[in-house]
C-alpha angles and dihedrals in degrees: 000000000000101000126032120225088255091056091044089056090049090048094051091047093053093045089054092050094050098038097100092047091057091059090074091052092048089053089051088050090052092052096045093045090055090048092053093044092051089053091050090050091044092056093040094231115208135175092259087069089069095064118119121238131210139206115009092351093230112178094009096169092183092055095048093044093049088055090049089052092052092049090051095048093047093042091239134145092235142351139211111208114171138156088220091065090093104198145353089266090054089051092051091048091054089050091051094047090052091065107023127081135166113306091015120130127232122196122192126200100236125328116325124230118287096256093052094052092074090044089056094037100243089124134019126024104266111166090209097050117127092249092052087050089060103265117141114222137201136171123220119212116240089249089082086078088072100022115068094180090055089049092053092053087063095041086054085073086070099232120198090211142011118211119211119190106206097197128060095239111189093341137095100234122112115267114248120257118217087249092058091046090050092052092051092046091051092054092046094049092047087056095045123351092197093068109107117226116213119189125199095213097181113143093006104083114122095358088112133026094249128055125210096261087065091061096049109281114151097206132013124191136191149147128265093216088063126059105323094052091063091215092293102083109095098199143342147085139235142216125195129184144074115013096232093051093046089053090053092047090051091051088055090049095049116006138296110276091023104062118142097354095086134046121108121212118210092175121092105269089201087081089055095049096039092045091056091046094057096034095100090055094046090048090057090052088053091049092050089051092051093049090048090049092049094051094043096053092040087059088052092055101256124133112244133191115236104021115232092257095049123107110253131225098179140012096258122116120192119203117186106219098173093206134076093215091053090048091053093045091050092054092045091058095044089054091045091057096043120111093232126049096000091154092065126092112216117229132190115263142162111264128191111273099013125114097210135031110278132205118210130187108192120149091176132157089225115045111252094002107156097185082069112073112282142150130204143152144170117263097244139095133319084027102225124186118211115203125189143164134018125189086207124020091214091064094049092049091056092049093044094049091047091051092046092050090051092052091049093049095036089226 
C-alpha cells in the first residue's frame, strides 16, 4: 500500500483547499491547447513529417515544418528547433552569440543560472566564455523593475543585449511573469530600441497565455526536455524570435553559409510534434503538482516560494528545508517513489557548470527531463529543494506525501 489512510486524508484535504486555484490553470491549458492545435492545422501536419533524415538533412520537410509550428505557437518570425541543441544552456548561448560581438556589452537582470555563469565567464576560466571573447558584462539588481532611473544607469552602458531569465533558477526570488518581462522590455526599448532582448524561457512555456515574444522579446530560448517537449521529446532545444537573429544563431550551430539548411534528424520526429501537442496539458499537471507541494509543506511549517496561493510564472516550487540531512532525506524519498531507478539513493556530487555540489532525484524516462517530476538543490545553506515537473499530478502527490511523512517521522 503506497499511501496510508492518514496520508490519503491529508491528500484529500489539500486537494480540496487548492481546487479553486486549479481552475485558472485549466483555463490557461484550454487556451494554449487551442493555440497549439491551430498551429498544427495551419501547417497541415501529416505523418510523413515524422520521418527521420540522414546525412546533411537537405530537404527535411519535417524539420522545417516543426520549426514553422514553433514559430507559430510562440508568435515569432522564425524558429530553430534541433536535437543537436543539447540543452537549455546551449540554446541560450546560441541566442547570445547571435547578438554579441567583441567589445559589445551584455547586461543581465539579476544573476543567471549556475550553468550560464561559465558561459558568460562570471565563474570558471573557460577560454571561450563571452567575457574572454571580449564582451563586457554587468548585472542589474532586481530593483530596476520598479526604478526606471536605476535601470537607465545600466542602459547608459549601451548594452547590445539584455538577458532576462524568466525562472528563479537556484535562487529565492520570484520568477518573472510575462507581464513583468513586458514592462521591463517596454522601458528598455523606449530608451534604445536597438537593444536586443533575450529571454531564457526554461520552465515557463505554457504556464501563461502569452509568451515573451508577444511582449517584445527579440529571441527566446529553451529546452525540449522541459515544458515544450511534453515529456516525449528525448533531446533538443529551441530558439524563437526575429528571423535575422535565428539565421545567425543557426550559423553558429552549423557553420556560416550553411545555417538552417542542414541538420539531419535520425530520431523519430513524432515525439517532437506529439510532445509539443500535449505540452499544455502536461504543464498543467506540473502546476497542480507544484501547488500541492506548496500547500503540503506550508502545512508542515516550511517556508515555500511561491506560496500555494501565489500566481505562477513557471513550474518550479522551492521549499526551504534549512538542514542538509533533511534535504538528502527528501531527495531519497522522491527517488524511492519514482517510476525509474527507484532502487537508487541519490547522493550529492559535482556537476559540470555548477558552483556547489548538487543533489538530484530524478527517476525520469528521459535522462534529465525536468518536465517529468524531479527534485534537486545545491548543497549549501539554506538547503533549498527545488521541485519541478510531473507527467501526472497523481504520481507527484504520492511521492511528495511519502517524502513529507518521512521528514515528519525522521525515518
